[in-house]
C-alpha positions in Angstrom: -13.1 19.6 9.8 -15.8 17.7 7.9 -16.1 13.9 8.2 -14.7 13.3 4.7 -11.6 15.4 5.3 -11.1 13.8 8.7 -10.9 10.3 7.2 -9.2 11.4 4.0 -6.1 12.1 6.2 -5.9 8.3 6.9 -5.1 7.6 3.2 -1.6 9.2 3.8 -0.8 7.1 6.9 0.8 10.1 8.6 -0.8 9.8 12.1 1.2 9.3 15.3 0.4 6.3 17.4 -1.5 8.6 19.9 -3.5 10.3 17.1 -4.3 7.1 15.5 -5.8 5.5 18.6 -7.4 8.6 20.2 -8.9 10.2 17.0 -9.5 7.3 14.6 -9.8 4.0 16.3 -11.8 2.3 19.0 -10.3 0.8 22.1 -10.2 -2.6 20.5 -8.0 -1.5 17.5 -4.8 -3.1 16.5 -2.9 -0.2 18.0 -4.7 0.2 21.3 -2.3 -2.2 23.1 0.9 -0.6 21.8 -0.6 2.8 22.7 -1.4 1.7 26.2 2.0 0.3 26.7 3.5 3.6 25.5 1.4 5.5 28.0 2.7 3.2 30.7 6.3 3.9 29.7 7.0 0.3 28.5 9.0 1.4 25.4 10.6 -2.1 24.8 7.2 -3.7 24.9 5.8 -1.1 22.5 8.6 -1.7 20.1 8.3 -5.5 20.3 4.5 -5.3 19.6 4.9 -2.8 16.7 7.6 -5.1 15.2 5.2 -8.0 15.5 2.5 -6.1 13.7 4.8 -5.0 10.9 6.3 -8.6 10.5 2.9 -10.3 10.3 2.3 -11.3 6.6 -1.5 -11.0 7.1 -1.4 -7.4 8.3 -2.7 -5.0 5.8 -0.1 -2.6 4.3 -1.6 0.5 5.8 -1.3 -1.0 9.3 2.3 -1.9 8.6 3.0 1.6 7.5 1.5 3.0 10.8 3.6 0.5 12.8 6.7 1.5 10.8 6.0 5.2 11.3 5.6 4.7 15.1 8.8 2.7 15.2 10.7 5.4 13.4 9.4 8.0 15.8 10.8 5.8 18.6 14.2 5.9 17.0 14.0 2.4 15.4 15.4 2.0 11.9 13.7 -0.1 9.2 15.7 -2.6 7.2 16.8 -1.3 3.8 14.6 -3.9 2.1 11.5 -2.4 3.8 12.5 1.2 3.7 13.3 1.2 0.0 10.2 -0.6 -1.2 7.1 1.2 -2.4 4.1 -0.2 -0.5 1.3 1.7 -2.1 0.3 4.8 -3.9 -2.5 7.3 -3.2 -4.3 8.9 -6.2 -6.6 11.8 -5.6 -9.1 12.3 -8.5 -11.6 15.2 -8.2 -15.1 14.2 -8.9 -18.1 16.6 -9.2 -20.9 15.7 -6.9 
């Protein structure tokens, strides 16, 4: 997969916590701590940290979406006010190069 296609996938915020950390982020990323806690089997701590990330008003929307995706994969449900709100749109416009 070429570099552009590799990073284009990030626009759709469809990566698992593991994929996000191991394939896209450095060890110092926002999700490295929850990922490490997950690897250690500390599910309650992972959930608490992801909820903290998603509740922080200064967190960018894409990071919140990754946190919400990970929480859903762990069986957590989002509040209706969050789950029913549109948080962004991705437009793909072909351009000749």
